[in-house]
C-alpha positions as CSV (number, residue, x, y, z in Angstrom):
1,X,-90.3,-21.4,95.5
2,X,-90.5,-23.0,98.9
3,X,-87.7,-25.2,100.0
4,X,-90.2,-28.1,100.7
5,X,-91.3,-27.9,97.0
6,X,-87.6,-28.0,95.9
7,X,-87.0,-31.0,98.1
8,X,-90.0,-32.9,96.6
9,X,-88.8,-32.1,93.1
10,X,-85.2,-33.2,93.9
11,X,-86.5,-36.6,95.0
12,X,-88.1,-37.3,91.6
13,X,-86.1,-40.0,89.7
14,X,-85.6,-37.4,86.9
15,X,-83.6,-35.1,89.2
16,X,-82.3,-37.2,92.1
17,X,-78.8,-38.0,90.8
18,X,-78.0,-34.8,89.0
19,X,-75.2,-32.5,90.3
20,X,-76.3,-29.9,92.8
21,X,-75.0,-27.0,90.7
22,X,-76.9,-28.2,87.7
23,X,-80.1,-28.7,89.7
24,X,-79.8,-25.2,91.1
25,X,-79.3,-23.9,87.6
26,X,-82.4,-25.8,86.4
27,X,-84.5,-24.4,89.3
28,X,-83.3,-20.9,89.0
29,X,-85.8,-20.0,86.4
30,X,-88.6,-22.2,87.8
31,X,-91.7,-20.9,89.4
32,X,-94.7,-22.3,91.3
33,X,-98.2,-21.5,90.2
34,X,-101.7,-22.3,91.3
35,X,-104.4,-23.0,88.7
36,X,-108.2,-23.3,89.0
37,X,-110.0,-26.3,87.5
38,X,-110.5,-26.6,83.7
39,X,-107.6,-24.3,82.8
40,X,-105.9,-25.3,79.5
41,X,-102.1,-25.4,80.2
42,X,-100.9,-26.6,76.8
43,X,-102.5,-26.6,73.4
44,X,-101.9,-29.5,71.0
45,X,-99.6,-28.4,68.2
46,X,-98.0,-25.5,70.1
47,X,-94.5,-25.4,71.4
48,X,-94.3,-25.3,75.1
49,X,-91.9,-23.0,76.9
50,X,-91.9,-25.1,80.1
51,X,-91.6,-28.6,81.4
52,X,-94.6,-29.0,83.8
53,X,-94.5,-30.8,87.1
54,X,-97.7,-31.5,89.0
55,X,-97.3,-30.9,92.7
56,X,-100.9,-30.9,93.8
57,X,-104.2,-31.8,92.0
58,X,-104.4,-33.5,88.7
59,X,-104.1,-32.7,85.0
60,X,-105.7,-34.4,82.0
61,X,-103.8,-35.0,78.9
62,X,-106.1,-35.1,75.9
63,X,-106.0,-34.9,72.1
64,X,-108.5,-33.9,69.4
65,X,-109.1,-34.4,65.7
66,X,-111.9,-33.7,63.3
67,X,-114.2,-32.4,66.1
68,X,-113.5,-35.5,68.2
69,X,-111.7,-35.5,71.5
70,X,-110.2,-38.3,73.7
71,X,-108.5,-38.5,77.1
72,X,-105.0,-39.8,76.8
73,X,-103.9,-39.9,80.4
74,X,-104.3,-38.3,83.9
75,X,-101.2,-36.9,85.6
76,X,-101.1,-36.9,89.4
77,X,-98.5,-35.7,91.9
78,X,-95.6,-35.7,91.8
79,X,-95.1,-36.2,88.0
80,X,-93.7,-34.3,85.1
81,X,-95.3,-34.2,81.7
82,X,-94.5,-33.1,78.0
83,X,-90.8,-34.1,78.7
84,X,-90.2,-35.2,75.1
85,X,-91.7,-32.0,73.6
86,X,-89.7,-29.8,76.0
87,X,-86.5,-31.7,75.3
88,X,-86.9,-31.7,71.5
89,X,-88.4,-28.2,71.3
90,X,-91.1,-29.9,69.3
91,X,-94.9,-29.3,69.0
92,X,-96.9,-30.9,71.8
93,X,-98.8,-33.9,70.6
94,X,-101.4,-33.5,73.4
95,X,-103.2,-30.7,75.2
96,X,-103.3,-30.4,78.9
97,X,-105.9,-29.0,81.3
98,X,-106.4,-29.1,85.1
99,X,-109.1,-31.4,86.3
100,X,-109.3,-29.7,89.7
101,X,-107.4,-27.0,91.6
102,X,-103.8,-27.7,90.9
103,X,-100.3,-26.6,91.8
104,X,-97.6,-26.9,89.2
105,X,-93.9,-26.1,89.0
106,X,-92.9,-24.8,85.6
107,X,-89.3,-25.3,84.4
108,X,-88.1,-23.3,81.4
109,X,-87.7,-25.8,78.5
110,X,-84.5,-24.0,77.4
111,X,-82.9,-24.7,80.8
112,X,-84.0,-28.3,80.6
113,X,-82.2,-28.7,77.2
114,X,-79.1,-26.9,78.5
115,X,-78.7,-29.0,81.6
116,X,-79.4,-32.2,79.5
117,X,-76.3,-31.4,77.5
118,X,-73.9,-31.1,80.5
119,X,-75.3,-33.4,83.2
120,X,-74.8,-37.1,82.4
121,X,-76.9,-38.3,85.3
122,X,-79.8,-36.1,84.3
123,X,-79.5,-37.3,80.7
124,X,-79.6,-40.9,81.8
125,X,-82.7,-40.2,83.9
126,X,-84.4,-38.5,81.0
127,X,-83.7,-41.6,78.8
128,X,-85.1,-43.8,81.5
129,X,-88.2,-41.7,81.8
130,X,-88.8,-41.6,78.1
131,X,-88.3,-45.4,77.9
132,X,-90.9,-45.9,80.6
133,X,-93.3,-43.6,78.7
134,X,-92.7,-45.6,75.5
135,X,-93.5,-48.8,77.3
136,X,-96.6,-47.2,78.7
137,X,-97.7,-46.3,75.1
138,X,-97.2,-49.9,74.0
139,X,-99.3,-51.2,76.9
140,X,-102.0,-48.7,76.2
141,X,-102.1,-49.6,72.5
142,X,-102.3,-53.3,73.3
143,X,-105.1,-52.7,75.7
144,X,-107.1,-50.8,73.1
145,X,-106.4,-53.2,70.2
146,X,-106.5,-56.6,71.9
147,X,-109.3,-56.3,74.3
148,X,-113.0,-55.7,74.0
149,X,-114.6,-52.7,75.7
150,X,-116.0,-54.9,78.4
151,X,-112.5,-56.4,79.1
152,X,-111.0,-52.9,79.2
153,X,-113.5,-51.8,81.7
154,X,-113.0,-54.9,83.8
155,X,-109.3,-54.4,83.9
156,X,-109.7,-50.7,84.8
157,X,-111.9,-51.7,87.8
158,X,-109.3,-54.3,88.9
159,X,-106.6,-51.6,88.6
160,X,-108.7,-49.3,90.8
161,X,-109.2,-52.1,93.2
162,X,-105.5,-52.7,93.5
163,X,-104.7,-49.0,93.7
164,X,-107.2,-48.6,96.6
165,X,-105.2,-51.2,98.6
166,X,-107.5,-54.1,97.8
167,X,-110.8,-52.5,98.9
168,X,-113.9,-54.1,97.4
169,X,-115.7,-50.8,97.4
170,X,-114.2,-47.6,96.1
171,X,-114.8,-44.5,94.0
172,X,-114.1,-44.1,90.3
173,X,-112.7,-40.7,91.0
174,X,-113.3,-39.6,87.5
175,X,-116.3,-38.5,85.5
176,X,-117.8,-41.4,83.6
177,X,-117.5,-39.4,80.3
178,X,-113.8,-39.1,80.9
179,X,-113.5,-42.7,81.8
180,X,-115.3,-43.7,78.7
181,X,-113.0,-41.6,76.6
182,X,-109.9,-43.0,78.3
183,X,-111.1,-46.5,77.6
184,X,-111.9,-45.8,73.9
185,X,-115.7,-46.0,74.5
186,X,-118.7,-43.8,74.1
187,X,-120.6,-43.0,77.3
188,X,-123.5,-45.2,76.1
189,X,-121.1,-48.1,75.6
190,X,-119.7,-47.6,79.0
191,X,-123.2,-47.7,80.6
192,X,-123.9,-51.0,78.7
193,X,-120.6,-52.4,79.8
194,X,-121.3,-51.7,83.4
195,X,-124.6,-53.5,83.0
196,X,-122.8,-56.5,81.5
197,X,-120.4,-56.6,84.4
198,X,-123.2,-57.0,86.9
199,X,-123.1,-60.7,86.0
200,X,-119.5,-60.6,87.3
201,X,-120.3,-59.1,90.6
202,X,-119.9,-55.4,89.7
203,X,-122.4,-53.0,91.4
204,X,-122.2,-49.4,90.2
205,X,-124.0,-46.5,92.0
206,X,-123.0,-43.1,90.7
207,X,-119.2,-42.8,91.4
208,X,-119.2,-45.7,93.8
209,X,-118.1,-49.2,92.7
210,X,-118.7,-52.4,94.7
211,X,-117.1,-55.7,93.7
212,X,-118.9,-58.8,95.1
213,X,-117.1,-61.5,93.1
214,X,-113.5,-60.3,92.5
215,X,-112.4,-63.7,91.2
216,X,-115.1,-63.8,88.6
217,X,-114.1,-60.3,87.4
218,X,-110.4,-61.4,87.2
219,X,-111.3,-64.5,85.2
220,X,-113.0,-62.2,82.7
221,X,-110.4,-59.5,82.6
222,X,-107.3,-61.7,82.7
223,X,-104.9,-58.9,83.8
224,X,-101.3,-59.2,82.8
225,X,-98.1,-57.3,83.6
226,X,-97.4,-57.1,79.9
227,X,-100.4,-54.8,79.5
228,X,-101.6,-53.6,82.8
229,X,-99.9,-51.2,85.3
230,X,-101.8,-50.6,88.5
231,X,-99.8,-47.3,89.0
232,X,-101.0,-45.7,85.7
């Protein structure tokens, strides 16, 4: 692994405070790998031998049941995923696949568990990371259960608006089918929701979104920090 990759990993909150010797032990068995798009990295229900860290590209976390599939989250650099499964040596509750060409660092799960036992700073960071993930799950559940599909889409557009730095014109950066799945909608419902939002100043053209009345959209969406996180 390149030293620049190790430096970037070291700066992640998960690893930044751990002892140098323990970090070196954790990285000793790690390796960097490039993956093409649409490669399944983890299968739901399987035990994973590695903790995955996305360095470049993006990874979709998804789940399936009874011939139905849904997008759970998109992981972007630099972030780790399946931490809980790796730590507990438990079956993965989600599958993972690359959305585009991606570069990942794979850390042996057995080493993650070993270092967790001996490094207090790493253990605290793991607890903090898992607590943040738990809060993210609660927010996502509230979003799905308390809001209509139109309100969910409106808040997603406001999130993209904030993430773009306040631009009123930006790209969805995701297939509409995947966006619909993430928001708990069918593609047909998503299309109808976009048409409904035209009355609130939303113009959609392929992947391009233009907001002509941001205040009207916010009045409909009613974003709140108790549900919404612009970084997610």
